C-alpha positions as CSV (number, residue, x, y, z in Angstrom):
1,X,148.3,115.9,99.0
2,X,147.0,112.4,98.3
3,X,146.3,110.0,101.1
4,X,148.2,106.7,101.0
5,X,145.0,104.9,99.9
6,X,144.4,107.4,97.1
7,X,148.0,107.2,96.0
8,X,147.9,103.4,95.8
9,X,144.7,103.5,93.9
10,X,146.2,106.0,91.4
11,X,149.2,103.8,90.9
12,X,147.1,100.7,90.4
13,X,145.0,102.5,87.8
14,X,148.1,103.7,86.0
15,X,149.6,100.2,86.1
16,X,146.4,98.8,84.7
17,X,145.6,96.5,87.6
18,X,142.6,98.5,88.8
19,X,140.0,100.0,86.6
20,X,138.9,103.6,87.2
21,X,135.5,104.0,88.7
22,X,132.8,103.6,86.1
23,X,130.3,106.3,85.4
24,X,127.0,104.8,84.4
25,X,125.6,105.9,81.1
26,X,122.3,107.7,81.4
27,X,119.8,106.3,78.9
28,X,116.3,107.1,77.6
29,X,114.7,109.8,75.6
30,X,115.5,112.5,78.2
31,X,119.2,111.6,78.8
32,X,120.4,115.1,77.9
33,X,118.2,116.8,80.4
34,X,120.3,115.4,83.3
35,X,123.3,117.2,82.0
36,X,121.4,120.6,81.8
37,X,121.5,122.5,85.1
38,X,118.6,124.7,84.1
39,X,116.3,121.7,83.3
40,X,114.0,120.2,86.0
41,X,115.1,116.6,85.8
42,X,115.8,113.5,87.9
43,X,118.3,110.7,87.4
44,X,116.8,107.3,88.4
45,X,119.5,104.7,89.3
46,X,117.7,101.3,89.1
47,X,119.4,98.1,90.4
48,X,118.3,94.5,91.3
49,X,116.8,93.4,88.0
50,X,116.2,89.6,88.1
51,X,117.3,89.3,84.5
52,X,118.5,91.5,81.6
53,X,115.5,90.9,79.4
54,X,112.4,92.9,78.6
55,X,111.7,96.6,79.0
56,X,111.7,99.1,81.8
57,X,109.1,101.8,82.3
58,X,110.0,104.8,84.5
59,X,107.1,107.2,85.3
60,X,107.1,110.4,87.4
61,X,103.9,111.6,89.1
62,X,103.4,115.2,90.2
63,X,102.6,116.6,93.6
64,X,98.9,115.7,93.7
65,X,98.6,112.5,95.8
66,X,95.3,111.7,94.0
67,X,97.1,111.3,90.7
68,X,99.8,108.9,92.1
69,X,99.5,105.6,90.1
70,X,96.2,106.7,88.5
71,X,95.9,105.6,84.9
72,X,97.4,108.2,82.6
73,X,98.1,110.7,85.4
74,X,101.9,110.5,85.2
75,X,103.7,113.7,84.2
76,X,106.6,111.9,82.4
77,X,107.1,108.4,81.1
78,X,110.2,106.9,79.6
79,X,110.5,103.3,78.3
80,X,113.9,101.7,77.8
81,X,114.8,98.1,76.6
82,X,117.0,96.4,79.2
83,X,119.3,94.7,76.6
84,X,121.1,92.5,79.1
85,X,121.8,95.2,81.6
86,X,121.4,94.5,85.4
87,X,121.5,98.2,86.4
88,X,120.2,101.2,84.6
89,X,120.3,105.0,84.9
90,X,117.3,106.7,83.3
91,X,116.8,110.5,83.2
92,X,113.4,112.0,83.4
93,X,112.8,115.6,82.2
94,X,110.1,117.1,84.5
95,X,107.7,120.0,84.0
96,X,109.2,122.0,86.8
97,X,110.8,121.8,90.2
98,X,108.9,120.4,93.2
99,X,107.7,117.1,94.7
100,X,107.4,114.0,92.6
101,X,107.0,110.2,93.0
102,X,108.8,107.8,90.7
103,X,107.5,104.4,89.8
104,X,109.5,101.7,87.8
105,X,108.1,98.6,86.1
106,X,110.2,95.8,84.7
107,X,108.2,94.0,81.9
108,X,110.4,91.0,82.1
109,X,109.1,89.4,78.9
110,X,108.3,92.6,77.0
111,X,104.7,91.6,76.3
112,X,103.3,94.9,77.4
113,X,101.2,93.3,80.1
114,X,101.6,93.0,83.9
115,X,102.6,89.4,84.7
116,X,103.5,87.6,87.9
117,X,107.1,87.6,86.8
118,X,107.3,91.4,86.3
119,X,108.9,93.6,88.9
120,X,108.5,97.1,90.2
121,X,110.0,99.7,92.5
122,X,109.4,103.2,93.8
123,X,111.4,106.2,94.9
124,X,112.5,105.9,98.5
125,X,112.2,102.0,98.2
126,X,109.1,101.4,100.4
127,X,108.4,97.8,101.5
128,X,105.7,96.1,99.5
129,X,103.6,93.0,99.9
130,X,100.9,91.2,98.0
131,X,98.4,93.0,100.2
132,X,100.2,96.4,99.9
133,X,101.4,96.8,96.3
134,X,100.8,100.6,96.1
135,X,102.5,102.7,98.6
136,X,101.2,106.1,99.7
137,X,102.4,109.2,97.8
138,X,103.9,110.6,101.0
139,X,106.0,107.4,101.4
140,X,107.7,107.8,98.0
141,X,107.7,111.6,97.3
142,X,111.1,113.2,96.6
143,X,112.0,116.9,96.2
144,X,113.4,117.9,92.8
145,X,115.4,121.2,92.7
146,X,118.2,122.7,90.6
147,X,120.6,120.0,91.8
148,X,119.2,117.2,89.8
149,X,119.0,114.4,92.4
150,X,119.8,110.7,91.7
151,X,117.1,108.5,93.0
152,X,118.2,104.9,93.8
153,X,115.5,102.3,93.2
154,X,115.9,98.6,94.0
155,X,113.6,96.4,92.0
156,X,111.2,94.1,93.8
157,X,109.6,90.9,92.5
158,X,107.1,88.4,93.7
159,X,108.7,85.6,95.7
160,X,106.2,83.2,97.0
161,X,103.8,85.3,99.1
162,X,106.1,88.3,99.4
163,X,107.4,91.1,97.2
164,X,111.1,91.6,97.8
165,X,114.4,92.3,96.0
166,X,115.9,89.3,94.2
167,X,118.6,87.6,96.4
168,X,122.0,88.9,95.3
169,X,123.2,85.5,94.1
170,X,120.2,85.1,91.8
171,X,120.5,88.7,90.4
172,X,123.9,88.0,88.8
């Protein structure tokens, strides 16, 4: 039996006054892997982009802490054009189940270089600062098993002398 709140929501949807909940489209070269229960994969839900321009790079690093953020040591990388979106769900197909760290970079002007206006984020959303831009592997590691997890990542950008999410009003 439906609760009164669920019944009212169902009636509102039927009447066209309330949209049904949206399911975010999964994008990227590995999108199909998040629908395959036998594939080791992770869905990365990224929010807080300061604009809808540029490209987004999502990288997964394996369980060796020495490889985390080392050049070329990622186990999977997917790049996606932002195309006006302010939130993005990206799927990463992984080599197997286990511990991974996910790093996201927003190349705001799509020039392929790291600029002061670019943003970044990590799994488990650690706090960052100009003096602490790279968190420890243990602070960002997540466990990936048969139930493909969704990892929420809030983007952070340089704001004066700090690195923080864009204020909500500016993110719209």
